[in-house]
C-alpha positions, 0 to 999 in steps of 0.5 A, spaced: 725 678 396 720 681 391 716 686 393 709 686 395 704 687 389 699 694 390 700 701 391 706 703 395 704 706 401 711 709 404 709 716 400 702 717 403 704 715 410 710 719 410 706 725 408 701 724 414 707 723 419 709 730 416 702 733 417 702 731 424 709 733 427 707 740 424 700 740 427 703 738 433 709 743 433 704 748 432 700 747 438 694 751 439 696 757 434 695 752 428 697 751 422 694 755 415 691 751 410 696 753 404 702 752 409 699 745 410 698 744 403 705 745 401 708 741 406 703 735 404 707 736 397 699 734 393 699 733 386 694 737 382 691 742 377 687 746 382 687 750 389 680 746 390 683 739 388 689 741 393 685 742 398 681 736 398 687 732 398 689 735 404 682 734 407 682 727 405 689 726 410 686 730 415 680 725 416 685 720 416 689 722 422 682 724 425 681 716 424 687 715 428 685 718 434 687 726 433 682 731 433 683 736 428 679 743 429 679 749 424 680 755 429 678 760 424 672 764 423 667 762 417 669 765 411 676 766 413 682 761 410 682 755 415 687 754 420 687 747 422 690 745 430 691 738 432 689 735 439 690 728 442 684 725 445 683 718 447 678 715 443 676 709 449 670 713 452 667 715 444 668 708 443 664 705 449 658 710 449 652 709 445 649 715 441 644 716 446 649 717 452 654 721 448 649 726 446 647 726 454 654 727 456 654 733 451 648 736 454 651 736 461 657 738 459 655 744 455 650 745 461 655 746 466 660 749 462 664 745 460 665 744 453 673 743 455 672 737 458 669 734 452 674 736 448 679 733 451 674 726 451 674 726 444 667 728 443 667 733 439 664 739 443 669 744 440 667 743 432 661 746 428 658 739 426 659 736 432 651 734 435 648 736 441 641 733 440 636 734 445 629 732 444 624 738 446 616 738 445 614 743 439 611 748 442 612 747 449 616 752 453 623 750 452 622 749 445 627 754 443 632 750 447 635 747 441 636 753 437 640 756 443 644 749 442 645 750 436 647 758 437 652 756 442 656 750 439 657 754 432 658 761 435 652 764 432 649 771 434 642 770 437 636 775 436 629 775 440 624 779 444 625 778 451 620 782 456 618 786 450 624 788 447 628 786 441 635 783 443 641 781 439 646 777 444 652 773 444 651 767 447 656 765 452 653 758 456 647 755 457 646 754 464 640 750 468 637 752 475 631 750 479 628 746 473 629 753 469 634 754 462 638 760 462 642 763 456 648 767 459 650 772 454 652 779 452 647 784 449 650 788 442 654 794 445 654 791 451 659 789 456 656 785 462 653 778 461 646 777 462 641 771 464 636 770 459 630 765 461 630 761 455 622 759 456 621 767 456 624 768 449 620 769 442 621 769 436 628 766 436 633 766 430 640 765 429 645 769 425 651 765 421 657 761 425 662 765 427 658 771 428 658 771 436 664 775 439 668 770 444 665 773 451 671 774 457 665 774 462 667 774 470 666 767 473 659 766 477 659 763 484 651 762 484 646 761 479 641 765 484 639 772 480 639 776 486 647 775 486 648 777 478 652 784 477 646 786 472 645 793 475 649 798 479 649 796 487 643 799 490 642 799 498 634 797 498 630 797 505 624 793 506 619 792 512 617 785 514 614 783 521 618 779 525 614 773 524 615 774 516 623 775 517 625 767 515 620 767 509 624 774 506 631 771 508 629 764 504 628 768 498 632 774 498 638 771 502 641 774 509 641 782 510 646 787 510 643 790 515 637 789 520 634 794 525 627 794 528 623 799 524 619 802 530 621 808 534 622 805 540 615 807 543 611 801 542 613 795 544 608 791 540 611 794 534 614 788 531 616 790 524 623 789 522 627 793 517 632 790 512 637 792 508 639 789 502 645 791 497 641 789 490 645 788 483 639 785 479 633 789 480 628 785 476 630 780 480 628 783 486 622 785 484 620 778 482 622 775 489 618 781 492 611 779 488 613 772 491 613 775 498 607 779 497 604 783 503 609 779 508 613 785 506 614 792 504 618 796 500 620 802 503 626 805 499 630 808 495 624 812 491 626 810 484 626 802 486 619 803 488 617 807 481 620 801 477 616 796 481 610 801 481 610 802 474 611 794 472 605 793 476 601 798 472 604 795 466 601 788 468 595 791 470 594 795 463 596 788 459 591 784 463 586 789 462 580 787 457 
């Protein structure tokens, strides 16, 4: 039987099979561009044309259901990794549904889930569209999302201080968005309220270092390990103990505040081990006159200094 007309596709198909086999065998380590070009056996006069032919074949593999990701930083020689994915979900979701799922996974710090579903969360070109009204309190949220997905260092002003942060994740609690990241030169992850950030800018992709943070079991700022543990003593009337526990949690110790001579003395002394002093001050402001900060002295001094600063800022 005479051969069918048209270009022989056997060579290109064999090349794709060779590329897929090598990428699969390499696993998460990936394969460098030069090695893939060698395996592909491309015919071109310039390095640029060779790379163009390789990228064309990689795109073809992606269309067949494989996920091809460059795992190297920007500016370095590309190293490609291949993962198997299930395209059925991507086909069934509308663009708006896909965007909503991407945002939810990013907020839950589960980008790995999107990778397995083939929604492209790990690739720099993957979109996490989010609608934020210009000038609204969350107007920096889209910039923060861009920094997370492209692994960019973020610079912004927060509580009167210029910060340079390596972002780790984005979390939402009680209607508030928090950027979780490590400040330049630091080691401990911190939480930043996105709506309180100003002058937000991002560096080029790949400038943020990967942060190996300890897992958090709660979004309550009172539990965050920001400051060294300090035992803080509060005095409160028994009528308001439930209010304090509601905002600060269960104390590590509780005892009557009086000397025992006055039976009408209803004060209780509560002791808390505090690891986030700023969060403690915020809760004390909310409690107001229902609670009195007894000590230690340095924690009292920090609260008084912050109150004085607020008074100075409010002065005409």
